[in-house]
N, C-alpha and C positions, 0 to 999 in steps of 0.2 A: 887534524880530525881526532887524533888520540887526546889531544888537551880538551876538546869539546865533550868527548866520551867520559873523560874523567871527571870534568865539572859537573855533567849530568849526573853520574853515578853519586858525586858527593852530595849534590843536591837532593836527589832522591833519598840518600841514607839520612839526611839532615831532617828531611819532611817525616820519615818514617820514626825517628827517635822522638821528634816532637810529637807525634800521634801517640807513640807507646807511652811518654812521660805523661801527656794528658789524659790517657786512658787509665793510668796508674794512680792520677789523683784520687785520694781516699774520700769516699763520701761520708765516712764515719769520723768523728772528732772524739776528743778527750777532755775532760774536766777533772782537775785535781782541786781540792778545797781542804785546808788545814787549819784547825784550832779556831774556827769561826765562832762569833759571837753575833747573833742577828737573824736574820731570815734568808733561806736558801729555797727557790722555788724551781723545780726542774720538771720539765717534760721530756720525755726520752724514749726513743724505740732502741732498745740496746739491753745493755747490762750496768748495774750501778751496786755498789758496795759502800756501807757508811756505818758511822757510829755517831751517838749524841750523847754528850755527858749528862745533861739535863735539859728537859723541855718537853716539847711535842712534835709528833711525825704524823702527818696526814697524808695517807696512800690512797690514790685513785688508780685501780687498774683499768685502763682504757680498752685492753682486750681481754674481757673477764672470761671469754670462753676458749681460750689457748689453754695449752697445757702446763703454763708457768704460774706459779703463785707467788706472792711477795712472802718473805720471812723476816719476822721481826721478833726479837728476843732481847731480854735485859733484866735488871733488877727493878722490882717495884713497878711493873708494867700493868698499866689499865688501858683496856681498849674500849672503844665505843664505836659501833657500826652506825654510820650516818645514812647509809643507802646499800643497795645491792653491790656497788663497786667501790665505796670510800669507807676507809675505817681510820679512826683517830687513835693514836698510841700517846701516852703519858708516862713519864718514868724518868729513871735515871739509868745510866749505863746502857742505853738502846743500841742495838746492832740490827743493821737490816741489810736485807739482799734481795736485788730484783734482776733475775737473770732471764733475758728473753722477754718478749711482749713489748708493752708499751705502757708506761706508767707517768703519772703526774704525782709529784711528792712535794710536800711543803714542810720544811723543818725550820722550827723556831726554837732557839735555845742558845745554849753555850756548850763549847766543847765540839762543835760539829766538824766531821770529816768525811768527805765524800771523794770516791774515786768512780768515774763513769765513762764509759765507751758506747758511742752511738751516734744517733741523729736526733736533734731536737733543739731545746733552748733552755737557758739558765737565767734567772733573776737574782742577783746578789744584792743584798742590804746589810751592811754592818751596823752595828748597835753599841758604839762606845759607851761605857758607863762615865768615863772621865775623858777629859781632852787628853789626846796623845795615848790613849788606851790601845792596847794590842787587840785588834778584832779579827785577826786571822789573816791567811794569804790565799790566793788562788792563781791559777794557771790553766790556759786552754791550749798550750803548746804540747805537741806530742813528744814523750820521752821525759817530760817534766814531772816529777813526783814532789809535792810540796811538803811531803812528810821527810824526805831524804835530803831534798835541795831548797829550803825555804827563802835562800837568798836569790834563787831564779824566779821567784813568785812575786806576784803583785798585792799589795794590801787590799782587802776588800773595800768597794765603794760605801761611803756613809749615806748615799741617797741611792734608791733603786735604780739597778742599771741591768738591762738585759743583753745577753750575749747568745750567739748561735753556737751550737756544738756540731760540728760536721756540717753536712749539706742539710739545712732545716728542711723538715717535710712540710708542706702546705697543711693548713688547718683545715680540715673538712669544715664545711658549711652545713647549717641545719638543712636537711630535706635532701642532700646528697648522699650517696652510698659511701 
């Protein structure tokens, strides 16, 4: 009888631990991109920091009525508003920060570095100038910073490839709230 009680207690404890670990599975993911040359398209609910050596940055604020605004600065920055929610920035040495809210950003150029935490997706497309050219690295692994540990990161794909960041939110369809 004692053995049966111990077995049942062990089974209940194992099931409880499995439930706790499943409940602790993070819904948010991470993205680290370093030294990228090409295109990086991100749609994310969360926070994003980045810089762009030279090129264009297109920012669409998907939650324009919230209290968070994108911040973009740099040298020789020119901005063009394409609509009430979208702005295109061109220049050199761009730095950008989107904290909170939901954004879609398209970065095209060289010297792209991005760190993001949240839920959404990213499309990476490296643009080598010459064969075997360094087009940058990326990681979707938690705890891996491509700036500090580039050997733990993966080279950017040379064809567009889409990846989920955390648990991807469903894309709302037209006509639904």
